[in-house]
Every structure is written in C-alpha cells, then in structure tokens.
C-alpha positions as CSV (number, residue, x, y, z in Angstrom):
1,X,120.7,84.6,11.6
2,X,124.2,85.5,12.5
3,X,125.7,83.3,15.2
4,X,126.4,86.1,17.7
5,X,122.7,87.3,17.5
6,X,121.5,83.7,18.0
7,X,123.9,83.3,20.9
8,X,122.7,86.6,22.5
9,X,119.0,85.5,22.2
10,X,119.8,82.1,23.6
11,X,121.8,83.7,26.5
12,X,118.9,86.1,27.4
13,X,116.3,83.3,27.0
14,X,118.1,81.0,29.4
15,X,118.8,83.8,31.9
16,X,115.0,84.5,31.9
17,X,114.3,80.8,32.4
18,X,116.8,80.5,35.2
19,X,115.4,83.6,37.0
20,X,111.9,82.2,36.9
21,X,112.9,78.7,37.8
22,X,115.0,79.9,40.8
23,X,112.1,82.0,42.2
24,X,113.9,85.3,41.8
25,X,111.0,86.8,39.8
26,X,107.5,87.5,40.9
27,X,105.7,84.2,41.6
28,X,102.4,85.5,40.0
29,X,101.7,85.4,36.3
30,X,104.1,87.5,34.1
31,X,102.9,90.8,33.0
32,X,101.8,91.4,29.4
33,X,105.2,93.0,28.5
34,X,107.1,90.1,29.8
35,X,104.9,87.7,27.8
36,X,105.6,89.6,24.6
37,X,109.3,89.6,25.3
38,X,109.3,85.9,26.0
39,X,107.3,85.2,22.8
40,X,109.7,87.3,20.8
41,X,112.7,85.5,22.1
42,X,111.2,82.2,21.3
43,X,110.2,83.3,17.8
44,X,113.7,84.5,17.1
45,X,115.1,81.2,18.4
46,X,112.7,79.1,16.4
47,X,113.2,81.1,13.2
48,X,116.9,80.4,13.1
49,X,117.4,77.0,11.5
50,X,121.1,76.9,11.1
51,X,123.9,77.7,13.4
52,X,127.2,76.5,14.4
53,X,125.9,76.0,17.9
54,X,123.8,73.0,18.9
55,X,120.1,73.5,19.6
56,X,119.4,73.5,23.4
57,X,116.6,71.4,25.0
58,X,114.0,74.2,24.7
59,X,111.0,72.0,25.3
60,X,112.5,70.6,28.5
61,X,113.2,74.1,29.7
62,X,109.7,75.2,29.0
63,X,108.3,72.1,30.9
64,X,110.6,72.9,33.9
65,X,109.3,76.5,33.8
66,X,105.7,75.4,33.7
67,X,106.3,73.0,36.7
68,X,108.0,75.8,38.6
69,X,105.1,78.2,37.9
70,X,102.6,75.5,39.0
71,X,104.5,74.9,42.2
72,X,104.6,78.6,43.0
73,X,100.8,78.8,42.4
74,X,100.2,75.9,44.7
75,X,102.4,77.5,47.3
76,X,100.4,80.7,47.0
77,X,97.1,78.8,47.4
78,X,98.5,77.1,50.5
79,X,99.5,80.4,52.1
80,X,96.0,81.9,51.3
81,X,94.3,79.0,53.0
82,X,96.6,79.0,56.0
83,X,95.0,82.1,57.6
84,X,91.6,80.4,58.4
85,X,93.5,77.6,60.0
86,X,95.0,80.1,62.5
87,X,91.5,81.1,63.4
88,X,90.6,77.5,64.2
89,X,93.6,77.4,66.6
90,X,92.0,80.3,68.5
91,X,88.6,78.6,68.6
92,X,89.5,76.2,71.5
93,X,90.8,79.2,73.5
94,X,87.5,81.1,73.0
95,X,85.7,78.0,74.2
96,X,88.1,77.3,77.1
97,X,87.6,80.7,78.7
98,X,83.8,80.4,79.2
99,X,84.2,76.8,80.3
100,X,86.8,77.8,82.9
101,X,84.5,80.5,84.2
102,X,81.6,78.1,84.5
103,X,83.8,75.7,86.4
104,X,84.8,78.4,88.9
105,X,81.1,79.4,89.4
106,X,80.2,75.7,90.0
107,X,83.0,75.4,92.6
108,X,81.7,78.5,94.3
109,X,78.1,77.3,94.4
110,X,78.8,73.7,95.5
111,X,81.9,74.1,97.6
112,X,81.5,77.7,98.9
113,X,79.1,76.7,101.7
114,X,81.4,73.9,102.7
115,X,83.2,74.7,106.0
116,X,86.7,73.8,107.3
117,X,86.4,73.0,111.0
118,X,88.9,73.1,113.9
119,X,88.2,72.3,117.6
120,X,90.0,73.4,120.8
121,X,89.4,72.3,124.3
122,X,90.7,73.2,127.8
123,X,90.7,71.3,131.1
124,X,90.9,72.7,134.6
125,X,93.4,75.4,133.6
126,X,92.2,78.4,131.6
127,X,94.2,80.6,129.3
128,X,94.4,78.8,125.9
129,X,94.7,81.5,123.2
130,X,93.7,80.8,119.6
131,X,94.9,83.2,116.9
132,X,92.5,83.7,114.0
133,X,93.8,84.4,110.5
134,X,93.0,88.1,110.8
135,X,95.1,88.4,114.0
136,X,92.0,88.4,116.2
137,X,92.4,86.2,119.4
138,X,90.1,84.0,121.4
139,X,91.1,83.0,124.9
140,X,89.4,80.0,126.5
141,X,88.4,79.7,130.1
142,X,88.5,76.4,132.0
143,X,86.6,73.4,130.8
144,X,85.6,75.1,127.6
145,X,85.3,74.0,124.0
146,X,85.7,76.3,120.9
147,X,85.0,75.1,117.3
148,X,86.0,77.3,114.4
149,X,84.3,77.0,111.0
150,X,85.5,78.7,107.9
151,X,84.1,78.4,104.3
152,X,86.4,77.0,101.7
153,X,86.3,80.3,99.8
154,X,86.8,82.4,103.0
155,X,83.5,84.3,102.6
156,X,82.1,83.1,106.0
157,X,83.7,82.6,109.4
158,X,82.0,81.6,112.6
159,X,82.7,79.7,115.8
160,X,80.8,77.7,118.4
161,X,81.4,78.1,122.1
162,X,80.5,75.9,125.1
163,X,82.0,77.2,128.3
164,X,83.7,80.6,128.5
165,X,85.8,82.6,126.0
166,X,87.1,86.1,125.8
167,X,87.2,87.6,122.2
168,X,89.4,90.3,121.0
169,X,88.2,90.9,117.5
170,X,89.8,93.0,114.8
171,X,87.4,95.0,112.5
172,X,85.8,92.5,110.2
173,X,84.8,93.0,106.5
174,X,81.9,90.6,107.1
175,X,80.1,89.8,110.3
176,X,81.8,87.2,112.6
177,X,79.2,84.8,114.1
178,X,79.6,83.2,117.5
179,X,77.1,80.4,118.1
180,X,76.0,78.8,121.4
181,X,73.0,76.7,122.5
182,X,71.2,79.8,123.7
183,X,71.9,82.3,121.0
184,X,74.1,83.8,118.3
185,X,76.4,86.7,118.8
186,X,77.3,88.8,115.7
187,X,80.5,90.8,115.8
188,X,82.2,93.3,113.5
189,X,85.1,94.4,115.8
190,X,85.1,94.5,119.6
191,X,86.2,92.9,122.8
192,X,83.8,90.9,124.9
193,X,83.3,87.9,127.1
194,X,81.0,85.0,126.3
195,X,79.9,82.4,128.9
196,X,77.4,79.8,127.9
197,X,76.1,76.3,128.5
198,X,72.9,74.5,127.4
199,X,70.7,76.7,129.6
200,X,72.4,80.1,130.1
201,X,74.1,82.7,128.0
202,X,76.1,85.7,129.4
203,X,77.7,88.3,127.2
204,X,79.7,91.1,128.7
205,X,81.1,93.8,126.3
206,X,84.3,95.6,127.3
207,X,84.7,97.5,124.0
208,X,82.5,98.2,121.1
209,X,79.1,96.7,120.4
210,X,77.7,93.3,119.6
211,X,74.3,92.0,118.6
212,X,72.7,88.9,120.1
213,X,69.9,86.9,118.8
214,X,68.4,84.2,121.1
215,X,65.9,81.5,120.3
216,X,63.2,83.5,122.2
217,X,63.8,87.0,120.8
218,X,62.1,88.2,117.6
219,X,64.9,90.6,116.8
220,X,68.6,91.3,117.5
221,X,69.5,92.7,120.9
222,X,72.4,95.1,121.0
223,X,74.9,95.0,123.8
224,X,77.2,98.1,124.2
225,X,80.4,98.7,126.0
226,X,79.9,98.3,129.8
227,X,76.7,96.3,129.4
228,X,75.9,92.7,130.1
229,X,73.3,90.4,128.5
230,X,71.7,87.4,130.2
231,X,69.5,84.8,128.5
232,X,68.2,81.7,130.1
233,X,66.4,78.7,128.6
234,X,62.7,79.1,128.8
235,X,62.9,82.9,129.1
236,X,60.9,85.1,126.8
237,X,63.8,87.2,125.8
238,X,67.3,88.5,126.7
239,X,67.9,90.9,129.6
240,X,70.5,93.6,129.1
241,X,71.8,95.6,132.1
242,X,74.7,97.7,133.1
243,X,77.7,95.5,133.9
244,X,78.9,95.7,137.5
245,X,82.4,94.9,136.5
246,X,84.8,96.4,133.9
247,X,87.8,95.2,132.0
248,X,88.7,91.7,131.0
249,X,87.3,88.7,133.0
250,X,88.9,87.7,136.3
251,X,89.8,84.2,135.1
252,X,92.0,85.9,132.5
253,X,93.6,88.7,134.5
254,X,93.3,87.6,138.1
255,X,91.5,90.8,139.0
256,X,88.0,92.0,139.1
257,X,86.9,95.7,139.2
258,X,83.4,96.2,140.6
259,X,81.3,99.3,141.2
260,X,78.3,99.4,143.5
261,X,77.6,95.7,143.0
262,X,75.6,93.6,145.6
263,X,77.6,91.1,147.6
264,X,75.4,88.3,146.4
265,X,75.9,89.1,142.7
266,X,79.7,89.5,143.2
267,X,79.9,86.1,144.9
268,X,78.0,84.5,142.1
269,X,80.2,86.1,139.5
270,X,83.4,85.0,141.4
271,X,82.0,81.5,141.4
272,X,81.4,81.5,137.7
273,X,84.7,83.2,136.9
274,X,86.8,80.8,139.0
275,X,84.7,77.7,138.3
276,X,83.6,77.0,141.9
277,X,80.2,76.9,143.6
278,X,79.6,79.7,146.1
279,X,76.4,79.7,148.1
280,X,75.3,82.9,149.9
281,X,73.1,82.3,153.0
282,X,72.9,85.8,154.4
283,X,69.8,87.5,153.1
284,X,71.3,91.0,153.8
285,X,73.8,90.4,151.0
286,X,71.2,91.6,148.4
287,X,71.5,95.1,149.8
288,X,75.2,95.0,150.8
289,X,77.2,96.6,147.9
290,X,80.9,96.2,147.0
291,X,83.1,98.7,145.1
292,X,86.8,98.3,144.4
293,X,89.4,96.0,142.9
294,X,89.3,92.3,143.9
295,X,92.4,90.4,143.3
296,X,93.3,86.7,143.8
297,X,94.5,83.6,142.0
298,X,91.9,81.2,143.5
299,X,88.5,81.3,145.3
300,X,90.1,81.2,148.8
301,X,92.2,84.3,148.3
302,X,89.3,86.2,146.7
303,X,86.8,85.3,149.3
304,X,89.2,86.1,152.1
305,X,89.7,89.6,150.6
306,X,86.1,90.4,150.0
307,X,84.7,89.1,153.3
308,X,87.5,90.9,155.2
309,X,86.3,94.2,153.6
310,X,82.6,93.6,154.2
311,X,82.8,92.1,157.7
312,X,81.4,88.8,156.5
313,X,82.7,85.2,156.6
314,X,82.9,82.1,154.5
315,X,83.7,78.4,155.0
316,X,84.8,75.7,152.5
317,X,82.5,72.8,152.0
318,X,82.7,69.6,149.9
319,X,80.7,71.1,147.0
320,X,82.4,74.6,147.2
321,X,82.1,77.6,149.6
322,X,79.4,79.1,151.8
323,X,79.4,82.8,152.5
324,X,77.5,83.9,155.6
C-alpha cells in the first residue's frame, strides 16, 4: 500500500479513536455503518505489511477505546438508576406531612380543653377595668373577684365572678360564658351588670339580651334590655322582672335613674350599689314610689337627696343606715 494511503487511513483511524475516547461521539453503541467503517479501516491497516512509517500501538488504542465505552455504559446505568433514588428522597416528605397533621390533632385534643387563667381583685374602691382580647371590657365593683379562663387554642373563653361586675361585650363569634355560684350567664354581645355571691344572683341588662341558667332552672332564662333577673339559693327558679333603673350601675357612674320604683326597693338597691347596709323601718315605703335621677358619691349624699324629695329621714348607725 502506498505510504500516503496508509498515512491517511492511520490519520482517520486515530481521529475516530480520539473522538470516541474524548466522549465527543454518542455514548451508546456505534451504529452498523460506523462499525463497518471501523472494520474497514482496521482491515486496511492490518493488510499493509510494509511502510516507511512505524506501526502504532493499535492494540493499546483498542483497549483504551473498550475501557472508555465500558465507562460510558456504566455512567449511563448510574444515571438510569438515579431517578428511583429521587423518589426515595420524597418518601420522608410524604410520611412527614401525615405525621405532622396527626401531631396537630393530638395537641388540639389533649391541650385544647386546657385553660389559661388570670385573676383580678378589688378592695373598697370600685372601678378596675379589664380589657379582653376582643376589646370587650369588664369593670369590677368594690370587693369583687374576676377570673378569666381561655383555652390554649382560643376556642373557648369564659370568666367567673364573685361580687359585682359590669360587662360591655363586643359581638362574639362563640358564646362568652360568665360563671357564678348561682348560675351561668351566656353572652354573644351586650351590656349588662352582674352581681352575685354564694346565695344570690342579680343580672340587669342595659343593652341586648343574655341567657341565664341557674342550678334550679331546667332551661335557659332570657333577660332582655331593661329587665332584671333575680335568683336565690333554694329558689325553684329565676325571677325576671322589669328593671326599675336604667343605664349603667350607680357604683360606676355615680348616678341612678329610677322610674316608679318603691322607696324600699330603691334603698335596698342603693345599699347594694354602694356596698352599705340600709334598713327600712317605715312600712309605708312599700307603696311610696320614686321617679327621677339620683346622684351622689356616697351613701350619705344619696340618702340625703332621696329622703329630702320624699319627706322621709335617715340616720347613720354602726352597721350602716336606717331610713324611717
């Protein structure tokens, strides 16, 4: 074979080997045409026995080519098997989501009923105002205790009262419960006064409607604006009547507006409002009625005004006052 033909075949042959070894050609198996071309080039090379050029290391080149092809095949297998591994990485995420939801449900079940409590107390001076999270307010009278209880998840909110408190409640998405020894008051949004102790419960509504359930009533009793509910220990139920006063309580505003109320009832209410004991000894006070605005900062001022209007009298005593 002429030297230039042998040189050309050798040049093409090594170009082919370099392209495959460098990864420039397709990493898969050569097509049938490529195989025939490669075989022809090798046959031409092997058939030439003499040349002025030295014989190259063909076997070494073929071994390098085979190793390169094997490496490319192994790389392809690794890439094909890498996709399932990605799915295994997602598997913990698919497991973590249900587990997280289960944890949240368990927290709601076991800790949802748990309550956060706060307590407030007043002495001889009334007027302590507590602001609730929804901007509702509770103002305590003298010698009163208020305990607020709210669930950890915020789904329930109620309070306990011992003494007297005036509530100005914003509209609620869920009923607001007020508990006392003599009953439970359920509120949605209204203004009302609650006065209670271990034996008595008084609820006076100045705006809206509340429902009251006492230990002795089989169903809820509704108290509307301008009405008053009274419940005593041992009573068979709660008694609702028209309130003789309107507006906010006297201990909060320093005034009391009454309309056609008996003198005896007014004196008893003044005693409760101002935290003093007033005894009425005149039997005619049951039929003597009072209408008007009563104003005063203490019991002496109030009784001076009311007895002056009605032509009656009062005197202070060690335990309180006597109206006669």
